[in-house]
DRENTIMAR-943117 format. One line per 10 residues: number of its first residue (from 1); their letters; for each residue x negated, y negated, z negated of C-alpha. Coordinates in steps of 0.2 Angstrom, whole numbers, plus 5000, padded with zeros to 4 digits. Layout:
BEGIN
NUM> A> X,Y,Z; ...
END
This chain:
BEGIN
1> MRVLCCLDGT> 5149,4819,5336; 5154,4839,5338; 5144,4846,5325; 5144,4866,5324; 5137,4874,5307; 5131,4891,5307; 5134,4901,5292; 5128,4917,5285; 5134,4918,5267; 5120,4912,5257
11> NGERVSRAVS> 5117,4894,5265; 5132,4886,5264; 5124,4872,5252; 5107,4870,5262; 5118,4866,5277; 5130,4854,5270; 5115,4845,5264; 5109,4843,5280; 5122,4840,5289; 5126,4824,5275
21> ALLGLEERTI> 5107,4819,5274; 5100,4819,5293; 5117,4814,5303; 5122,4801,5293; 5141,4793,5293; 5144,4791,5307; 5162,4798,5315; 5160,4819,5318; 5171,4835,5320; 5164,4846,5311
31> AVLYVTDTGP> 5165,4867,5314; 5159,4881,5302; 5154,4897,5312; 5152,4912,5304; 5149,4930,5317; 5152,4947,5307; 5138,4956,5316; 5141,4972,5324; 5123,4978,5326; 5123,4988,5310
41> REEMERHRER> 5138,4998,5314; 5133,5000,5330; 5116,5007,5325; 5124,5018,5312; 5134,5025,5325; 5118,5027,5336; 5111,5039,5319; 5126,5048,5318; 5125,5053,5337; 5107,5058,5334
51> HLRPPHPPLP> 5113,5071,5321; 5126,5080,5331; 5138,5069,5321; 5156,5065,5324; 5151,5045,5332; 5163,5037,5322; 5170,5039,5305; 5188,5043,5300; 5199,5029,5308; 5206,5021,5290
61> RREQMRRAEG> 5188,5022,5284; 5185,5010,5301; 5198,5001,5297; 5194,4997,5280; 5177,4992,5284; 5185,4980,5298; 5195,4972,5283; 5183,4971,5272; 5174,4961,5284; 5186,4949,5289
71> MAAQEILEEG> 5189,4947,5270; 5171,4943,5268; 5170,4931,5284; 5186,4921,5279; 5180,4917,5260; 5163,4910,5270; 5171,4898,5282; 5184,4890,5268; 5169,4889,5257; 5160,4881,5270
81> SRSLGGAEML> 5174,4873,5276; 5178,4865,5257; 5158,4860,5257; 5159,4851,5276; 5176,4842,5269; 5188,4852,5280; 5179,4858,5292; 5184,4868,5307; 5183,4887,5306; 5176,4898,5319
91> QRTGRPEQEI> 5174,4919,5317; 5166,4930,5328; 5161,4946,5327; 5147,4953,5340; 5127,4949,5339; 5126,4933,5329; 5114,4926,5340; 5124,4927,5358; 5141,4922,5349; 5132,4908,5341
101> VQAALEWRAD> 5128,4901,5358; 5143,4907,5366; 5154,4896,5353; 5142,4879,5354; 5146,4883,5374; 5166,4883,5370; 5166,4870,5356; 5157,4861,5368; 5145,4853,5353; 5134,4839,5353
111> VVVICSRTET> 5123,4850,5339; 5122,4865,5333; 5115,4865,5311; 5107,4884,5307; 5097,4889,5294; 5080,4898,5298; 5082,4918,5290; 5085,4919,5272; 5071,4925,5260; 5075,4939,5250
121> EGVPHLGPKS> 5072,4931,5232; 5061,4939,5219; 5050,4945,5234; 5035,4939,5238; 5031,4932,5256; 5016,4936,5266; 5010,4929,5280; 5017,4914,5293; 5035,4909,5290; 5047,4916,5302
131> VGHVARFVLD> 5063,4906,5307; 5070,4923,5313; 5078,4931,5327; 5094,4924,5328; 5088,4907,5324; 5073,4908,5338; 5088,4915,5352; 5098,4900,5348; 5084,4887,5348; 5078,4895,5365
141> HAPCPVLLVR> 5097,4898,5373; 5108,4884,5365; 5117,4873,5377; 5112,4857,5365; 5100,4851,5353; 5097,4864,5338; 5094,4856,5321; 5082,4870,5310; 5086,4869,5291; 5070,4877,5284
151> PL> 5068,4881,5265; 5057,4868,5256
END
């Protein structure tokens, strides 16, 4: 069984517990995936263009931002890999919902493990809980079954 575990930097422990408890000890290959979301960067560029500023920050600043994103992604993947017994690490850049589905297809995953949207601690939650747009997209488009892990 090939298990693709999606990390967001806050859910490594929940994913690890879910994989251990729900998928048992059968032979399996595990990969952890982290996607650096390009959405916020694209949104900032749209705002800059709207206010007639140059569309991109200076080149050194962009490179510094990319390096910081890469280092954060590597730390998240290494932590996830350790907690899942040396899982293969997959890193992507783009829209998380689309990259997760594409990675599941290319890696030939038998199941995708994803957490629902992370709640902000200390902020009371009003209304029904939502799985979040990324998890919803993956549930609707994944080429294999999806295990959705929700907090208690």
